[in-house]
Structure formats: structure tokens, C-alpha cells
C-alpha positions in Angstrom: 18.6 6.6 -7.0 19.8 8.3 -10.2 22.1 11.3 -9.6 23.6 11.9 -13.0 22.4 15.4 -14.0 22.3 14.5 -17.7 20.1 11.4 -17.1 17.8 13.3 -14.8 17.4 16.1 -17.3 16.7 13.6 -20.1 14.0 11.8 -18.0 12.3 15.0 -16.9 12.2 16.3 -20.4 10.9 12.9 -21.6 8.1 13.1 -19.1 7.0 16.5 -20.5 7.3 15.5 -24.1 5.3 12.3 -23.4 2.4 14.5 -22.3 2.2 16.2 -25.7 2.8 13.2 -27.8 -0.1 11.4 -26.0 -2.5 14.3 -26.5 -1.7 14.6 -30.2 -1.8 10.8 -30.8 -5.3 10.7 -29.3 -6.7 13.5 -31.5 -7.3 11.3 -34.6 -9.5 8.8 -32.7 -10.7 10.9 -29.7 -13.8 9.9 -27.9 -14.5 6.8 -30.0 -16.0 4.3 -27.5 -16.9 1.4 -29.8 -13.7 -0.5 -30.1 -15.0 -2.9 -32.7 -16.1 0.1 -34.9 -12.8 1.8 -34.3 -10.9 -1.3 -35.4 -13.0 -1.7 -38.5 -12.4 1.9 -39.5 -8.8 2.5 -38.5 -7.3 -1.0 -37.9 -4.7 -1.0 -35.1 -3.7 2.6 -34.7 0.1 3.1 -34.6 0.6 6.8 -35.0 -0.9 10.3 -35.7 -4.0 10.4 -37.8 -6.4 13.0 -39.2 -9.9 12.7 -37.6 -12.4 10.9 -39.8 -15.3 13.0 -41.2 -18.1 13.1 -38.6 -15.8 12.5 -35.6 -14.6 14.9 -33.0 -12.1 17.5 -34.3 -12.8 16.8 -38.0 -14.4 20.1 -38.7 -17.1 18.5 -41.0 -20.7 19.5 -40.9 -21.8 16.3 -39.3 -19.1 16.5 -36.6 -19.8 17.5 -33.0 -17.8 20.8 -33.2 -16.8 23.3 -35.8 -13.0 23.3 -35.7 -10.7 21.1 -37.7 -7.5 19.4 -36.5 -4.9 17.5 -38.4 -2.5 14.6 -37.5 0.1 15.7 -35.0 -1.8 18.7 -33.6 -2.9 19.2 -30.0 -6.6 19.4 -29.0 -7.8 22.2 -26.7 -6.6 20.7 -23.3 -3.3 19.9 -24.9 -2.9 23.6 -25.9 -3.8 24.7 -22.3 -1.1 22.4 -21.1 1.3 23.9 -23.6 0.5 27.3 -22.1 1.6 26.0 -18.7 4.8 24.7 -20.3 5.6 28.1 -21.8 4.8 29.8 -18.5 7.0 27.5 -16.5 9.9 28.1 -18.9 9.6 31.9 -19.1 9.0 32.4 -15.4 11.4 29.6 -14.2 8.7 28.6 -11.7 4.9 28.0 -11.4 3.3 31.4 -11.7 -0.4 30.8 -11.4 -1.2 34.4 -12.3 0.8 34.2 -15.5 -0.8 30.9 -16.4 -4.3 32.5 -15.9 -3.4 35.5 -18.0 -2.2 33.2 -20.9 -5.2 30.9 -20.5 -7.6 33.9 -20.7 -5.9 35.5 -23.7 -5.1 32.4 -25.8 -8.1 30.2 -25.0 -11.1 32.1 -23.5 -10.7 35.2 -25.8 -9.8 33.2 -28.9 -11.9 34.6 -31.8 -14.1 31.6 -32.4 -14.7 30.9 -28.7 -18.3 31.5 -27.7 -18.7 29.5 -24.5 -20.5 26.6 -26.2 -19.3 23.1 -26.7 -19.1 23.6 -30.5 -17.3 26.9 -30.2 -13.5 27.3 -30.5 -11.0 26.3 -33.1 -10.3 22.8 -31.7 -13.4 21.0 -32.9 -14.9 20.7 -29.4 -14.7 22.7 -26.1 -14.8 20.8 -22.8 -17.5 21.7 -20.4 -14.9 22.7 -17.9 -13.6 25.4 -20.2 -17.2 26.5 -21.1 -17.9 27.0 -17.5 -14.8 29.0 -16.9 -15.7 31.1 -20.0 -19.1 31.9 -18.6 -17.7 32.8 -15.2 -14.7 34.8 -16.3 -15.7 36.3 -19.7 -19.5 36.7 -19.5 -19.9 37.3 -15.7 -16.5 38.9 -15.3 -15.7 37.2 -12.0 -12.3 37.3 -10.4 -10.3 34.1 -10.9 -10.8 32.7 -7.4 -14.6 32.8 -8.1 -14.2 30.9 -11.4 -13.1 27.7 -9.6 -15.3 24.8 -10.7 -17.3 23.2 -7.9 -17.7 19.7 -9.3 -15.1 19.3 -12.0 -13.9 15.6 -11.8 -11.9 15.5 -15.1 -8.1 14.8 -15.0 -7.0 18.2 -16.5 -4.9 19.2 -13.5 -3.5 15.6 -13.1 -2.1 15.9 -16.6 -0.6 19.3 -15.9 0.8 18.0 -12.7 3.2 16.1 -14.9 4.8 19.4 -16.0 5.0 20.8 -12.5 6.6 17.5 -11.3 9.2 17.8 -14.0 9.9 21.3 -12.9 10.2 20.4 -9.2 11.0 16.7 -9.0 13.9 17.2 -6.6 12.0 19.4 -4.2 9.1 17.3 -3.0 7.4 19.8 -0.6 7.6 22.7 -3.1 6.3 20.3 -5.9 3.3 19.2 -3.9 2.4 22.7 -2.8 2.6 24.0 -6.4 0.6 21.1 -7.8 -2.1 21.5 -5.1 -2.3 25.2 -5.7 -2.6 24.8 -9.5 -5.3 22.1 -9.0 -7.3 24.2 -6.4 -7.2 27.1 -8.7 -9.3 25.2 -11.3 -11.4 22.6 -9.4 -13.0 22.2 -5.9 -12.9 18.5 -6.2 -10.6 17.4 -3.4 -10.1 13.9 -5.0 -8.8 15.5 -8.2 -6.5 17.6 -6.1 -5.2 14.6 -4.2 -4.6 12.5 -7.3 -2.9 15.5 -9.0 -0.4 15.6 -6.2 0.0 11.8 -6.0 0.6 11.5 -9.8 3.3 14.2 -9.5 5.0 12.3 -6.6 5.0 9.0 -8.5 6.4 10.7 -11.6 9.1 12.4 -9.6 10.1 9.0 -8.3 10.3 7.6 -11.8 12.4 10.5 -13.1 14.8 9.7 -10.3 15.1 6.1 -11.4 12.3 4.1 -9.7 10.9 1.4 -12.1 7.2 1.2 -13.0 6.4 -1.7 -10.8 4.4 -2.3 -7.6 7.2 -1.1 -5.4 7.0 2.4 -6.9 3.9 3.2 -4.8 5.2 1.7 -1.7 8.5 3.6 -1.8 6.7 6.8 -2.3 4.2 5.9 0.4 7.0 5.6 3.0 7.4 9.4 2.8 3.8 10.3 3.4 3.6 12.9 6.2 7.3 13.9 5.7 8.1 15.2 3.2 4.9 14.3 1.3 1.6 15.9 2.4 -0.4 12.8 3.0 -1.8 11.5 6.3 0.0 8.3 7.3 0.5 5.9 10.1 4.2 6.6 9.6 3.8 10.3 10.6 1.5 12.2 13.0 1.6 15.2 10.7 -1.7 15.8 8.8 -1.8 19.6 8.1 0.5 22.2 6.6 0.0 26.0 6.7 0.8 26.4 3.0 -0.6 23.2 1.7 -3.7 22.8 3.9 -5.2 19.5 5.2 -3.6 16.3 4.1 -5.6 13.5 2.5 -5.2 9.8 3.1 -2.4 8.3 1.0 -4.5 5.8 -1.0 -3.9 7.9 -4.2 -0.2 7.1 -3.9 -1.0 3.4 -3.8 -3.3 3.1 -6.8 -0.5 2.5 -9.3 1.2 -0.1 -7.2 -2.1 -2.1 -6.8 -2.8 -2.0 -10.5 0.8 -2.9 -11.3 0.6 -6.0 -9.1 -2.7 -7.0 -10.5 -1.4 -6.5 -14.1 1.6 -8.7 -13.4 -0.5 -11.5 -11.8 -3.6 -11.4 -13.9 -3.7 -8.5 -16.4 -0.8 -9.9 -18.5 -3.2 -12.4 -19.9 -5.5 -9.8 -21.5 -5.1 -9.9 -25.3 -5.1 -7.6 -27.1 -3.7 -5.6 -24.3 -5.7 -2.4 -25.1 -8.9 -4.2 -24.3 -7.8 -4.0 -20.7 -8.7 -0.3 -20.8 -12.4 -1.4 -20.7 -11.9 -2.8 -17.2 -11.0 0.6 -15.8 -13.2 2.9 -17.9 -13.0 4.8 -21.1 -15.0 7.8 -19.8 -13.7 11.3 -19.0 -13.8 11.4 -15.2 -10.4 11.1 -13.6 -11.3 7.7 -12.0 -11.8 6.3 -15.5 -8.8 7.9 -17.1 -6.2 7.5 -14.4 -6.9 3.9 -13.6 -6.7 2.9 -17.3 -3.5 5.0 -17.7 -1.9 3.1 -14.8 -2.9 -0.2 -16.4 -1.3 0.7 -19.8 1.9 1.9 -18.1 2.1 -1.2 -15.9 1.4 -3.5 -18.8 4.4 -2.2 -20.7 6.6 -0.6 -18.1 9.8 -0.4 -20.2 8.3 0.2 -23.7 7.1 3.7 -24.5 5.6 2.7 -27.9 3.7 -0.3 -26.7 2.3 1.5 -23.6 1.2 4.5 -25.8 -0.5 2.3 -28.4 -2.2 0.3 -25.6 -3.8 3.6 -24.5 -4.4 5.0 -28.0 -6.4 1.9 -29.1 -8.3 1.7 -25.8 -10.8 4.3 -27.0 -12.8 6.9 -25.2 -10.9 9.7 -23.5 -7.7 8.7 -25.0 -6.0 12.1 -25.3 -5.7 12.6 -21.5 -5.1 9.0 -20.8 -2.3 8.8 -23.4 -0.9 12.0 -22.0 -0.6 10.4 -18.6 0.9 7.2 -20.0 3.3 9.4 -22.1 4.4 11.2 -18.9 5.1 7.9 -17.0 6.9 6.2 -19.8 8.7 9.3 -21.0 10.1 9.7 -17.5 11.1 6.0 -17.4 12.9 5.8 -20.8 14.0 9.4 -21.2 13.7 11.8 -24.1 16.5 10.2 -26.0 14.7 6.8 -26.1 11.3 8.1 -27.2 10.8 6.8 -30.8 11.8 9.6 -33.2 8.6 9.2 -35.3 6.5 10.2 -32.3 8.7 13.3 -31.8 9.0 14.4 -35.4 5.3 13.9 -36.1 4.3 16.2 -33.3 3.5 19.8 -34.5 6.0 22.3 -33.1 8.1 19.5 -31.6 11.4 21.4 -31.8 9.9 24.2 -29.6 8.3 21.8 -27.2 11.5 19.9 -26.8 13.4 23.1 -26.1 10.9 24.3 -23.6 10.8 20.9 -21.9 14.6 20.8 -21.6 14.6 24.4 -20.2 12.1 23.4 -17.5 14.0 20.2 -16.7 17.2 22.3 -16.3 15.4 24.7 -13.9 14.5 21.7 -11.8 18.2 20.7 -11.4 19.2 24.3 -10.7 16.7 24.8 -7.8 17.9 21.9 -5.6 18.1 22.8 -1.9 19.2 20.7 1.1 16.1 21.8 3.1 13.6 20.2 0.7 14.6 16.8 -0.4 13.4 13.2 -0.7 14.0 10.5 1.9 14.2 7.4 -0.2 14.7 4.0 1.4 18.4 3.1 1.2 19.8 0.0 -0.4 17.7 -3.2 0.3 16.0 -1.6 3.3 12.7 -3.5 3.7 9.6 -1.4 3.0 7.3 -1.0 6.0 3.9 -2.5 5.5 0.8 -0.4 5.0 -0.8 0.2 8.3 2.2 -0.8 10.4 3.9 2.0 12.5 7.6 2.5 12.4 7.7 2.9 16.2 5.8 0.9 18.8 2.7 2.6 20.1 
């Protein structure tokens, strides 16, 4: 595993920056599901674009929302994620109360926000944010009562990337913080579990694990201890701080897709059409699976993986954010194409904040909370096979 602090910092910062590059890249063609129409209108998309008139975020009279965005800008969920980045940097840790305060001030109380899908300055407001607005602003409920009962969108999975970058060397703390952040915004236990699993996979990539099928298996060996997932490798299935553990299948999803992509998916051309196999819709089980496909298809190439997602259509801001996190962690900040960085609005500030958060991760290392990676060529135990005899 990688131990050079400079390399680790570069990869953690790259994971963070990849999230914002992915969000901004998706803005120009967000929620366009007809890939034939998308190709006729925009060709093969290779960078930041202004939304076309009549499409989401364009601000035209015939568009779904009122706000107007330009090439390189973040959409609303990207701005929410940016608030988390600022909070992580200023507080040097995850401070959920600070994040909630910033979210309320900057998003819910923004002048043009009115709780409708067309309100707000970003051209469209997600239903999840509309629901929080009604609970918090209109009904003045305390934050614990604003948690959404059935929100299955990948918002907290995307933000788990930032928390992973902030705690990637402290797995137990990382998992507890990701779980707490997810539970503060959705009651969907599947979203919570996949938020934690994505953070675990990303932390492994930052430390040098490649984007291949073995990534999931190497992380899986630590289910139960130190990772909060039930496993045949550990009898532990509950933690007083974390709560009840889920089954570890969410850790294995990437590895399964990576294996299938290597054996079968590599023949899909053009590659972005493979997104259609996993789903272009907004629920996490459409977004995350297709993100894993794009990353597995181009595991060493940031640009190709991002463009695979970008041209895949549908919910391509969050999918591209997830792909950006995975590939940014793999190649590092220094190897992300400069045009993607320079075309991102406020990129200098985002890079500075990302580097700050990554440095905090290196500074908080403790001997009591660490990974237990398989050493050398140690054979990975099979799924469902106990380490000890019964």
C-alpha cells in the first residue's frame, strides 16, 4: 500500500476535485435521456457546455426551471457538496451542525428558493431539497425531524467521497462519519450502506489499490473489523456509535461489475452506451451501478472514464461526480487533465480546500484506528468461507 504522504495527499485531493469536475461537466447535458437526440444536438461531448435552450439549467422560458447556469458551473447538489467541502476545511472534521447551518443559509434561504421544483437559482431544485425546505423553513421542524423517509437518490454517496478523503486513513471514524451524515438526510438504509461502502472503496483507491475486481475483495476482508459490515469473517454486527451493521454486498458491487466489464463489457461500443445497461435514472441503484461500469471500463484513464459517464445521459451530474472521485483518487490531482481543472468555476479555491482537507486526513492518523490490508501476495479468502473452522 502507498505510504508516501505526497502521493496520498495528491490522490485524496484528486478524489475531491473529481467530484466537482463531474458535476460541472454534467450540467450542460443534464437529464437528457435520449442518447440519439443528445448525439444529434451535441455530438460526442468532450467538455463543459452551456445548457441548450429548453433544457435543464438553461434559464429559458421553455425550460423546466427558472435559473440559468453556464459551462463550468455547479448545479444545486454540487453547490451543496461544496458547502460540505468548506465545512470540512474550516472545522478540520465533519461537523454536521455546521453543515446544516450552511445548507440552510446558502440553499434553503437563498432569495429565489420557494420550495418548488422550478424555484432556486440553479435551474431546477431536486425533490429532496424541496422536501427539506418544506420541513425546515415552512414547518420550522428541528433538523432530526427533517430527515427524508424514502429518499433513494445518491446525494450522500457523492458527499461520502469528501468524507472519505478527509478520513481515509481512519476507517472506523470514516465509516461512522459517513453513516452519520447519510442518516441526517435520509432514512433509506440502502443509501446509508452504499454511502459507507463507497467511502471504503475510495479510501482503498487513495491508498493505492487499483480499480479492478480485487478492490472489492480486499476491502471485504475487513468487514466486521475495522469496517462496520456483517461478515462470515467476523462475529461483530453492531457498534454503539455506528448502530447495526448491514450485509457487505455493497462492498462487492464494484468488483462484480469490474469483472463483468473485463469479461464482457469491454465489447460494448461506443463505451458510454453501456450506461444504458445499468440505468440512467436518478435513484442510487441506477447512478452507482453505471458509475462503477464507467470507472471499471477505463480504470486508469480519468478523461475516458468521465466522458463515458458524461455521454451516457440521464442523471449524469451525480454519476460523473462518482466516477470523478474514483478516477481522481486513482490518478491523483496532478494527473487530472488541466482543461478539466481550469474550466471549472472557482477551481483555484476548490483545489486549495481539497488540499487542505487531504492534509487534515494525513494529520489525524492514529494507531488505534487503522486498516488491516492483506499483506504481500496473501490469498484473499473466498466470500462465504470462514477464516477459522467452525
